[in-house]
Legacy VTK file of the C-alpha trace (Angstrom):
# vtk DataFile Version 3.0
C-alpha trace
ASCII
DATASET POLYDATA
POINTS 301 float
132.978 95.891 147.135
134.950 98.649 145.461
134.203 99.462 141.821
136.237 101.609 139.425
135.678 102.530 135.789
138.849 103.141 133.773
139.060 106.561 132.125
140.907 107.484 128.959
143.714 109.064 131.025
144.392 105.799 132.886
144.172 103.505 129.874
147.361 101.465 129.401
148.334 101.325 133.096
149.127 98.023 134.787
146.210 96.698 136.800
148.182 96.498 140.056
149.570 100.031 139.701
146.127 101.439 138.891
144.570 99.817 141.949
147.388 101.006 144.185
146.778 104.585 143.073
143.009 104.375 143.480
142.922 102.635 146.850
145.999 104.225 148.474
147.357 100.734 149.163
150.823 99.437 148.387
151.490 97.786 145.056
152.397 94.531 146.808
149.050 94.596 148.587
147.095 95.041 145.349
149.137 92.283 143.719
148.163 90.002 146.591
144.476 90.856 146.134
144.719 90.059 142.417
146.518 86.736 143.043
143.900 85.776 145.628
141.289 86.273 142.864
139.558 89.095 144.712
139.875 91.462 141.737
137.671 91.218 138.623
138.016 93.110 135.354
134.729 93.027 133.462
133.797 90.029 135.674
136.988 88.151 134.739
140.209 87.364 136.600
143.280 89.136 135.201
146.999 89.094 136.015
148.650 91.978 137.925
150.439 93.090 134.724
147.206 93.309 132.709
147.068 96.617 130.823
143.749 98.238 131.604
141.628 99.855 128.881
139.193 102.746 128.838
135.772 101.557 129.940
137.047 98.534 131.894
135.011 97.950 135.060
137.270 96.821 137.890
135.827 95.368 141.086
137.525 94.408 144.340
135.482 91.955 146.374
136.057 91.215 150.026
136.608 87.927 151.786
133.770 86.243 153.622
133.310 87.454 157.160
134.526 84.603 159.361
133.725 86.283 162.666
129.949 86.146 162.150
128.962 82.698 160.809
125.413 82.694 159.483
124.393 79.644 161.520
125.488 81.302 164.778
124.364 84.882 164.208
120.948 86.023 165.418
119.378 89.230 164.227
118.944 91.832 166.936
115.281 92.623 166.283
114.282 95.719 168.228
110.647 95.742 167.089
108.384 93.970 164.625
104.767 94.096 163.511
102.929 93.018 160.367
104.322 95.938 158.347
107.948 96.440 159.322
110.946 95.217 161.297
113.399 97.444 163.159
116.822 95.875 163.647
120.030 96.928 165.341
122.706 96.195 162.732
126.196 95.228 163.912
129.277 96.582 162.201
131.195 94.372 159.796
128.304 93.052 157.712
127.091 94.448 154.404
123.355 95.052 153.957
122.903 93.501 150.507
125.139 92.106 147.743
126.014 94.905 145.292
127.131 92.763 142.373
128.207 89.264 141.498
130.535 87.508 142.071
129.902 87.888 145.789
130.184 85.226 148.471
129.965 87.160 151.724
127.080 86.743 154.168
124.800 89.779 153.987
122.168 91.233 156.257
119.569 90.366 153.622
120.550 86.676 153.920
119.825 86.777 157.633
116.588 88.724 157.215
115.211 86.326 154.602
116.076 83.365 156.819
114.057 84.789 159.730
111.382 86.628 157.715
110.973 84.679 154.424
107.958 86.735 153.380
110.173 89.704 152.524
111.477 87.813 149.468
108.476 89.203 147.591
108.970 92.797 148.801
110.872 95.440 146.853
113.891 94.690 144.680
115.093 91.121 144.101
118.688 91.698 145.287
117.629 93.694 148.353
114.155 92.534 149.450
112.490 94.708 152.065
115.368 97.184 152.129
114.259 100.837 152.066
117.551 102.338 153.283
120.939 101.005 154.280
123.968 101.507 156.477
127.542 101.113 155.260
129.263 97.847 156.148
131.190 99.114 159.182
128.434 101.430 160.416
126.239 100.018 163.184
122.790 100.861 164.447
119.106 101.060 163.648
117.476 100.156 160.344
113.857 99.612 159.343
112.883 96.861 156.883
109.505 96.522 155.124
107.548 93.245 155.484
104.986 93.813 152.720
104.612 95.777 149.492
102.383 98.499 150.956
104.826 99.138 153.798
107.729 99.162 151.331
106.153 101.872 149.165
105.085 103.859 152.224
108.500 103.830 153.872
110.292 104.648 150.611
108.064 107.711 150.273
108.686 108.756 153.881
112.445 108.558 153.381
112.237 110.462 150.105
110.185 113.300 151.602
112.428 113.581 154.662
109.818 112.512 157.202
112.112 109.989 158.879
114.056 111.040 161.990
117.652 109.789 161.652
120.182 110.674 164.338
123.707 109.277 164.480
126.541 109.361 166.989
129.873 110.109 165.346
133.379 110.939 166.492
135.274 113.315 164.216
138.918 114.274 164.061
139.933 117.674 165.400
138.140 120.131 167.663
134.869 121.406 166.223
134.589 125.076 167.149
130.847 125.621 166.703
128.504 123.988 169.201
125.953 123.397 166.445
126.199 123.556 162.685
124.594 122.897 159.315
126.232 121.449 156.202
124.324 122.022 152.961
126.899 121.024 150.349
125.689 119.048 147.343
126.789 115.400 147.039
128.101 113.928 143.780
130.218 110.933 142.846
133.929 111.531 142.331
135.134 110.830 138.802
138.377 109.210 139.974
137.500 107.171 143.046
134.680 105.466 144.930
134.313 108.499 147.185
131.423 110.919 147.060
132.367 114.568 146.786
130.738 117.416 148.709
130.369 120.459 146.479
129.105 124.045 146.717
125.521 124.776 145.709
126.776 126.247 142.442
128.152 122.876 141.304
126.542 119.640 140.162
125.305 117.049 142.635
122.247 116.182 144.702
121.051 118.474 147.458
122.092 117.238 150.894
121.539 118.622 154.373
123.242 117.548 157.593
122.940 119.056 161.085
125.347 118.426 163.933
125.671 119.223 167.631
128.773 118.843 169.782
128.205 116.530 172.764
131.760 116.063 174.056
135.256 117.288 173.233
138.490 115.314 173.564
142.116 116.345 173.067
142.150 115.842 169.292
138.606 114.777 168.468
134.951 115.712 169.001
131.868 113.605 169.659
128.844 114.717 167.645
125.136 114.112 167.431
124.426 114.137 163.691
120.986 114.454 162.125
120.325 113.692 158.470
117.636 115.599 156.607
118.422 113.854 153.317
119.810 110.403 152.598
122.600 110.592 150.050
125.272 107.927 149.667
128.099 108.546 152.183
126.415 111.845 153.123
127.711 112.062 156.690
131.178 110.871 155.717
131.530 113.253 152.761
130.022 116.260 154.539
132.204 115.982 157.624
135.295 115.407 155.497
134.440 118.543 153.506
134.447 120.771 156.607
137.792 119.398 157.740
136.509 117.005 160.404
136.387 113.487 158.928
134.985 110.651 160.982
137.567 108.865 163.111
138.458 105.463 161.705
137.031 106.163 158.251
139.342 104.365 155.793
137.998 106.257 152.786
137.465 109.881 153.829
140.596 110.364 155.870
143.389 112.947 156.009
146.992 112.036 155.228
147.837 111.991 158.936
145.480 110.062 161.186
147.472 109.866 164.418
148.569 106.867 166.422
145.308 106.049 168.173
142.459 105.127 165.824
139.144 103.365 166.562
138.639 99.719 165.562
136.320 100.841 162.753
134.588 103.919 161.457
133.126 105.723 164.476
129.535 106.106 163.299
126.402 104.618 164.855
122.731 105.003 163.918
121.408 105.847 167.375
117.817 107.056 166.839
115.217 106.184 164.211
111.700 107.612 164.239
108.785 107.731 161.815
105.010 107.626 161.504
103.780 104.063 161.120
101.076 103.181 158.631
98.395 104.153 161.174
100.083 107.577 161.384
101.234 107.013 164.939
104.762 108.210 165.705
107.195 105.467 166.703
110.790 106.052 167.790
113.642 103.706 168.631
117.025 104.190 170.280
120.203 102.127 170.199
123.052 102.492 172.711
126.609 102.949 171.502
128.166 99.486 170.892
130.852 98.170 173.225
133.725 98.589 170.752
133.044 102.308 170.375
132.381 102.815 174.075
135.692 101.148 174.889
137.467 103.467 172.469
135.947 106.535 174.145
137.166 105.280 177.526
140.691 105.133 176.148
140.359 108.661 174.755
139.428 109.976 178.174
142.741 108.725 179.535
144.752 110.873 177.130
LINES 1 302
301 0 1 2 3 4 5 6 7 8 9 10 11 12 13 14 15 16 17 18 19 20 21 22 23 24 25 26 27 28 29 30 31 32 33 34 35 36 37 38 39 40 41 42 43 44 45 46 47 48 49 50 51 52 53 54 55 56 57 58 59 60 61 62 63 64 65 66 67 68 69 70 71 72 73 74 75 76 77 78 79 80 81 82 83 84 85 86 87 88 89 90 91 92 93 94 95 96 97 98 99 100 101 102 103 104 105 106 107 108 109 110 111 112 113 114 115 116 117 118 119 120 121 122 123 124 125 126 127 128 129 130 131 132 133 134 135 136 137 138 139 140 141 142 143 144 145 146 147 148 149 150 151 152 153 154 155 156 157 158 159 160 161 162 163 164 165 166 167 168 169 170 171 172 173 174 175 176 177 178 179 180 181 182 183 184 185 186 187 188 189 190 191 192 193 194 195 196 197 198 199 200 201 202 203 204 205 206 207 208 209 210 211 212 213 214 215 216 217 218 219 220 221 222 223 224 225 226 227 228 229 230 231 232 233 234 235 236 237 238 239 240 241 242 243 244 245 246 247 248 249 250 251 252 253 254 255 256 257 258 259 260 261 262 263 264 265 266 267 268 269 270 271 272 273 274 275 276 277 278 279 280 281 282 283 284 285 286 287 288 289 290 291 292 293 294 295 296 297 298 299 300
């Protein structure tokens, strides 16, 4: 779901024109979204010519995922014990519903179906969830099965004791073999993007490390380690240094080239932490087939 709050400067614009400017889509496309009743203004359906007002909250919801029916999908559970579950999340499914109205199948729906006890753990809309991956990002996640594990894991994430390593393909050739990005992360005032800012500006502290693992003609494969867990941290940080993730529809340059991956090229490959007995556990997930196939095509160039 995309959410926008109308500012004083944009007040009086047509709804379809406003959405076209904010989403970088054509006006005809935004009109189609509105007519399909996928756009809500203050939780109500409006016409494309509706004149927006300062303070209006505009939401674009997405259609139900038809490729992964709930009755046919089985969670890929990597590990489970009495305290937590480690899953390998596929791309294309959102972790939890952000707001209503929302009719798409979520990862939480599938988790509750298989592990009903997590209904009583954590927040009502996202039971058991201590961290998340964006919809089109795949890979490892840990989910709490009881209240004690929930509080423990939340604390471990907050203090940076969780090992989180991703595989990502970025646009352009990264010159340094290793690097550190320490720009602050703050929400953009005009779009749903997060902005990476210098330490002198407002925003939450964020730290990302990267290491080059392979170079292609116009792109670079990276191993990316997060030391903090800000919203869109990897995406915003890499965009800020001029190397946005390949296939990222939000943090992308004006020119993306002819060959793009089927989705954002980002995968949560390694997840490690101390369990509640203070024993270190670590899990790995191989790169999914869709991303591996894309790399094979890159090698041919």
